[in-house]
C-alpha positions, 0 to 999 in steps of 0.5 A: 883252724878252730874259729870258736868253741861251744861247750861246758867249762870243765875247769878254769885257772887264771890264764886258761880254761878247759872246755868240754866240747862233746867229750873232747876237752880243749885247753884254751889260753884266756886273758885275765879279763876273760877269766874273770867273766867266765861262767862257773864250772859245768856251765855252758860257754862259747869262746871265739878262738885264734889258733896259733901253730908252731913247730912244737905244738898248737895253742888255742887263745880264747875270747868271750867277745869279738872285740877282745879277739879283734884287739888281740889280732891287732896287737899281734900284727906288730913285729915283736909282739907274739900271742903271749905278749898280746894276751898279757896286754889284754890281761892288763887292760880291757880291750876298749881301753887298749884300743883307746890308748892306741888311738889316742897315742897314750904310751904311758897307759900301755907302759903300766901293763907288766911286761910292756916296756917303753919301746914296745909301747911306742912301737904299738902306738906308732904302728897301730894308731891309725888302725885303732882310730879307724876301728874306734870310729867304725865302732861308733866311738870318736877317739878322745885325745888323752890329757897327756896328748892335749897337754903336749899339743899345747906345749908344742904350740907354745914352744914353736911360738918361741922359735923351737922346731916342732919335731924337737919340741915333740921329741923333748915333750915325749919324755915328760910324764903326762901327769906333769901340768902344762906350765911345768912341762914347758919349763922342763922342755926349756930346761932341756933345750938350754943344756 
């Protein structure tokens, strides 16, 4: 297994970089976030690497920092999320934002990444929320609830006070976009309950 590469940038294109390590040139897949921060051709570079082996070949995925590599491995741990989708998610959002979205349960932020549907985003949040929170706390960040999550907590409380079951209220509010104000979210939930 290759854990890291240190060499010179031979060439780079969006999504990949060629790294010359003592005359051996490795092709490494990188996120667009990493690509934007790569040094110029001919300059030294160090990449943390994840080696992905399949029957039809070996693919190297490279990261300029350990935080991005950590989030990549976190995303890959979810069933149905392969390395290409994990790299695509890292291309759409910085690693810290992904970890924050997972920890805060912000499905809407994840859905904005091309290639990530609502079902995948919900699965990511469901399976990784606690682990992402633990990583945020270990890194010294206290996870903040997103605006949509705070709004939903207040709306659920209001609906429970009106006599609705908490599970039903949470389910109905999950479909209300996070940018909808609290009062309108409650009205929408009541309208859906009335059907």
